C-alpha positions, 0 to 999 in steps of 0.5 A: 484494487478499487474499493466501494464503500457503505453505498457502493460508490468506486472510492478509488485504489488505497496505498499502503501508506493510508492503511498503515496510518488509518489501520495501524498508526492511528489506533495504538497512538503510534506517531510516526516519530516513534516508527520511524525510531523503532524501525530503524526507519527515516522518519520521511521514508516513513512519511512520504510511504504514508501520504502515498509518494513511497512504495513499500519495499522489501526490506519496509515490509520485512520492518514493518511486518516485525514490528506490527506481528504481521508478514512481510507479504501483507505488505508486500501484498498491499503494495502488488495490488496497489502497483496492478490497479495503477498500472492496470488504468494507466494502460486500460486503452491498450489492454483493451485491444489485446485479444486472448490467445485461443490456443 
């Protein structure tokens, strides 16, 4: 999903890892090491998600949901929104050429 800042300027597609880092780890003062250790995930896996280099899988969503008392759907929803926006931008020209069925 493309987001806008307070000046209504597009700021781009936000990866779930950015939300994990900025909205959960930083405010709660949780390190990547601690999150990895307490959720039985590798530190590399968590770091790659935060850097936007790795997707949030169902396995990861379940662990993050349990740890942060959220829902797995929250994390998967963030990933799906991110993936949909990335793909729609990638095939934008192709999508514009498709005419809707009027049946």
